[in-house]
N, C-alpha and C positions, 0 to 999 in steps of 0.2 A: 384754876377752874376746870381745865381740860382733863387733868388726871382723875379727879373724882368721877367725871362723866364716863370715862373709859372703864373705871372700876364698876360702875353701876351697870354698864352694858354687859360686861363679862359676867357679872354675877347673875344677870337675868338669863344668860345662855346655859349655865351649868345644869339646871334641872332638866332641860330638854335633852342634853347630851346623855345624861344618866339614864333617862327613860328609854332612849334608843338602844343603849347597850343592854339593858334588861330584856327588851323585846327580842333582840338578836340572840341572846343566850337562851331565852325560852324557846324560840323557834328551833335552835340547834338541838336543845334537849328533846324537843318533840320529835325532831327528825331521827335522832339517835334512838329514841324510845321505839319509834316505828320500825327501824332497822333491826333492833333487838327482838322485837316481837316477830318480825318476818323471819329472822334467823331461827328463833325458837320454834316457829311453825315448821320451818324446813327441817330442823333437827328432829322434831316429832314425826314428821312424815318419813324421814330416813329411818328412824327407829321402827316405825310400823312396817316399812318395806323390808327392813332387815329381819324383823320377827317373822314376816310372811315367808321370806326365803328360808329361814331356819326351819319353819314348820314344814315347808315343801321338802327340804333336804332330809328332815327327819322321816317324812313319809316315804321318800325314795329309799332311804336306808332300810326301813322296815320291809319295803317291797323287795329290795335286793336280798335281804336276809331270808325272806320266804322263798325266793327263787333259788338261792343257794341250797336251802334245805331240800327243796324239791329235786334239784340236780344231784345232790348227794344221795338221795333215796333212789333216783333213777340209775345213777352210776353203780350203786350197790346191787340193784336188780340186774343190770347188764352183766356185772362181774359174776354174779351167781349163775346167770344163764350161760355165760361163757364157760365157766367151770363145768357145768353140766354137759355142754356141747363137746368140750374137750374130752371128757370122760367117755361120751358116746363114740367120738372118733377113735379113741384108743381101743375101745371094745370092738368097734367095727373093723378097724385095721387088723386086729388080732384074728377076727373071724374070716377076713378075706385074704389073709396072708398065704394060705395054701394055694390060692388061685394064681399067685404071681408067677410061679414057674410055668404053668400052663399058658399064661398070656405071653411070656417071653418066648416060649417054644412056637406059639402061633405066629408071632411077629417074625421070628427067624424063618419059618417055613414060607410065609407069604413074601418075605424079602427075597429069598432064594428064587422063588418063582418069578418075581418081577425081574430080577437080574438076568435070568435065563430066557425070559420071554422076548416078545417083539420089542425092538429098541424105540418105543414111542415114549418120549419124555421119561426115560428111565431114571436119569439123575434126580429129577424132581420127585418122582414117586418113591425112590429109595430114600431120599433125604427126609421125606415126610415120615416114613417108617422109623428111621433112625432117631428122629426128633421125638417121636412118640415113645420109643423105648427108653431114651434118656430121661424124659420127664417122669416116666413111671419109676425108673431106677432111682432117681434123685428124690422121689417123694413129692414132686410137684403135682402129680396126678395120682389119684387113687387107682387101685387095680380095677375097680368097677368102671370108672370113667375111661381108663385106658382101653378096657374091653369094648366099651361102647364106641370109642373112636376107631378102634380097629375094625369093628363091624361096619361102620360107615365107610371106611376105606375099602373094605371088601365089596360092599355094594357098588361103589364107584368102579371097581375093577370088573365086576360082573356087567355093569352098564357098558364099559368099553368093549367087552366081548360081543355085545348085542348090536352096537351101533357102527354105521359107516359114516365117516365124517372127514371134513377138510380141516387142516390146522397148519400152523407154521412152527418150525422148530429148527434148532441148529444141529447139523449133522457133520461128521467128518468126511471130507472128500479129498482126493489127491492134492487139490490146491489149498487145502486147509479147512478150518471150521467155517461153514457157510449156512446162513439162514435161508431155508428153502420152504416151499409149500409142500405139504404131505397129504396124501390121501390114504386114510386108514380104513381097512376093511376088517371090522371087528378087531381081534388081536391075532389075525391069521396072516395078513400081508400089509406091507407099508410101502407105498410108492412115493417118489419125490419128484419135484420139478423145480429147477433153479430159475432165478429171474432171467438168466440168459437163455432159457429154453431147453436146457439139458434135462432129460428124464431118466429115471432108473428106479431101483427098488432095494430094500434091505434084504441082504442075502446071508443065510447062515453059513458060517465057515468054521467048522469044529465047534468049539465052545464060545465062539465070538460071532458078532454080527458086523458085516461090512456093507457099505452102500455102493452098488455097482451100476454103472450107466448102461442104458440100452443103445446099441448102435444100429440095430435093424430098424428100417423105416416103418415097417408094419407094427413092430412092437412100440415104437415111439408114438405112432398114430393112435394105437389102442390106449396107451396111458393118457395121452392128451384128451381123448374122448371121455375117459373116466373122470378126469378133473373137471371138464366142462359139464358133464352130467351131474356130478355132485354139487357143482357151483349153482346149478339151476334148481337145487332142492330135491333132486331125485335121490332117494336113499335105498331103493330096492329095484331089482331088475336083473336081467341076464347080461353079463359082460364077457367078452372074450379078451383075456389079458395074458400078457407074457408071464412065463414062470420066472419068479425072482431068481431061481437057481441058474437060469440060462443067461443071466446078465453077462456082458462082456467085461473082461478085466480092464482096468484103467491103463 
C-alpha cells in the first residue's frame, strides 16, 4: 500500500516542476531579448556617432583642400613677385656698379685719415671701415647702402671734431697696455690719466703716436683740472694746458 501512495505523490509534483522550468526559461529569454535590444541600440548609436565623425572629417578634408589651393596661389604670387624683385636687383646692381670704385676710394681715403689722426679708438674706427669695405666687396651690402653707411661714419667723425669729451680706452704705456681715462679735445689733443694718478698726452713722433707722461707739477695740475672740469659737464671755456709735444720721455 505504501508504494502506490508514493507514486501518487510524485505524480502530483511533476506538473509543478515543469511549470517552474518554463517560467525560468521565459525570464531568461526576456532578459536576453532586453540585452540584445540594448546592444542593438548601442550599435545604432555607435553607427550614428561614426557617421557624424566621418561627416566632420569630410568637412575638414574639404576645408584643408581649400586652404591648400589658397596657399598654392599665394606661393605662386610670391614666386612671381620674387622673380620681379630679383630682376629689379640685377638691373639696379648694373646701374650702380660704376659707383663701386668711387666708394672704395672714399673708404680708403677716410681710413688713411683715421690711421694718421689722433689715436682715439683708432683700432675700432678702422675695423668699422674695414668691415664696411668687406661687406660691399662680398656683395652683402649694395653700393648705395655702403655709401649711406660711410656717410653716417663721416658724420660721426665730424662730431668727434666738434666735441670735447671724457672716455676710457686702452693705450700703450711703458708698463704695457693700460686702460686709462682720456680727455679728448675735438680731434686736436688727447690727454690721459691712469688709475694710479699718472697724467700725460698723445704725442706725434714721426708717422706714429706715442703716449708721454708729464713730470712737471704745473703740467700735471693743469691736466687734472681739465679732467675735473669735463667731469662736471663743462664742455667749453679757456684752459691753459701743456703742449703734448713737451711731454717727458719715459
